[in-house]
N, C-alpha and C positions, 0 to 999 in steps of 0.2 A: 104738714111736715112737723116732725117732733125733734126737740133737742133735749138732751140729758146733760145737765151740768153736775159734775162731781167735784166736791172740794174736800181736801184732806189735811190742810194745815191746821195746826193746833193754835195758831197765833190770832185768830179771830180777825178783827178789823185791821190789825197791824200786819197781816199777811200780804206779801207781795204776790203770791201765786193767786190768791183770791181776787186781788185787784185786777190781775190780768184776765182770769177766767171770766170775770164779770164784764170786763171790757169787750172780750170776744163775744160773749152772749148779747150784749147790747147791741153791737154792730150787726150781729145776725138778725136780731129782732127788727132792726131798721131795714135790713136788706130783704127780709122775708115777712111781709105783713101777714099776720095770722099764724106766725110760728108758735107752736105750743111748747112751752118750756117747763121742764120738771127738774127740780134741783134736789140733790141729796148731799147733806153735810156729814161727812164721815167722822168729824170730830165732835160735833154737837150731838149726833145720834149714831154712835159707833156700831158697826156690825160685828158681832162676836167673832173671834178668831175660829177658824175651822176646827172642828173636833170630830171624834168618831160618831157622836150623836147626830151631827149634820149628815154624815154619810149614811147612817142607818135611817134617818128620816126620808132621804131621798130614795132609798131602795124599798121602803115599806109602802104597802097599799094604804091609802088614806083611812080606811076602816081599822087597820092594825096599829095606828099611831096612838101613843098615849098623849097627854096634854103637853108634855114637854117637846116631844118630837113633832107634834102638830104645829106648835108655835114656830119651831125652827124651820120646818118645811114651808110654811106660809111665808116667812121672811125671805128664805132663799129663792122661792118662786117669784116673789114680788120683785126682788133685786134682778133676777135674770130677765123677767119680762120687760122691766124698764129698759134694760140694755138692748134686748131684741127689738123692741118697738121704736127705738130712737134712730132717726136718720143721721143726726149729728150728735157726737159725744165730745163734750168739752171736759177735760180732766185737769183739775188743778193739782199740780204734782211738785211740791218742793223736794229738794234733795235733803235727806236726813242721814247723816254718816254714810255718804256715798251711795245710798239706795233711796227707795221710796218709803213713805210713812207706812207703818205696819197696818194702819186702818185701811190705806189703799190696797195693800196686799190682801187683806180680808175681803175686800169687795171683789177683787180679781178672782179669788178662789170661788166666788159665788157665780161668776159669769163664764168661767172656763170649764164647761161641763161637756164631757163626751157625749155625743148623740144630740146635743143641743146647739152648741156654738162651734163644735168641730167633731169630726168622726175619724176613726181609724179605718184604713183600708189595707189591702195587701201591699200597696205602693207607698204607705205612710199615711200620716195624718192629713186631713184636708179641712180647711176652715170653712165654716158655714155661715159666717157673718159678714160677708162681702157686701158692697153697696153703701156702707156707712162712710162717713167722714169723722175722724178722730182728730181733735186739736188738742195738744198737750200744752198747758200753761206751765212751763218749767222755770223754776228758780233755784239758784245755787248761790251760796255765800262766797265760794271761790270761783276759780276759772277752770273749767273741765272740758271745754269744747276741743274738737279735733285740732291737734297741733299744740295744745297747751301741755306743759310738763305733766299735769296730773290727769291727763285725758284717760289714762288707764284705769283710773279710779271711778270713772263714771258707770255706776251700776243702776242708774236711774233711767235716763232716757233710753239707753241701749236695751234695758230690760222691758220698758213699756213698748218700744217699737217691736221688739221680738214677740211679746205677748200678743199684741193686736194683729201682727202679721200672721201668727199661728192660728188666730181665730178667723183669718181670711179677709181682714181689713187691708186694703191696698192703698188707701189714701189717708196717711197719717202725717199730720203737720205739727211742727213744734214751734212754739212762740217762747223764746227763752230770754230771761234776764239773769245774768250771773255776775259774780264779783260783788254781790250786794253787801258783803261784810268787809269790803276793803276800804271803807271810809264813806262818809255821807256824800261827797261829791260823786264818787263812783256809783253809789247806789242810785242817786237821783238821775244820773246820766243814763244808767242802764235801764231804769224803768221808764224814763221819758222816751227813749229810743224804742223800747219793745211795745209800749202801748200804741204808738203809731204803726208799728209792724203788725200787731195783733188785728188791727182793723183791716190791713191789706190782706193778711192771711185768711181771715174769715171771709172775705169778699168772694 
């Protein structure tokens, strides 16, 4: 069994989403001896944002690529293969300005590929990535859960759920800590509660 852990926070060791994603992964290691874990840190090693050269590289035959498009194609193919090979994907996803970090969007642009992770049909698109479990380690400074006054501003979890559903993933779980910027006591309470939940969600 293979697990892919994606982290996207720019805060390093101070990141709440990294703390949660690591907790989830540790629990899964415990529950599944022999679990093969691969990590990709999108802040430490950013994937370039999608450009026309990336699209050209994907359409060219290998022998027709120059050095620049060869490097891009190899990176894109590696990122896609990591996702396709994973049985479990743990995504550390903090909310930045009501959405996801741009580095995480760049990663999604490399895995949402027609003919690879979804395909178009006469009846509409069909996801090709079923059978995976995706666990989103979600953190927010404010309160955006359903029922909160600011719930309509959630373009983070809603987006991620939609993307993975589009790719055919039916088992998407969210481990959420929010209100983290509402004071130290609220932050500690949210993290303490969610770290216990992360272990139950991963089980």
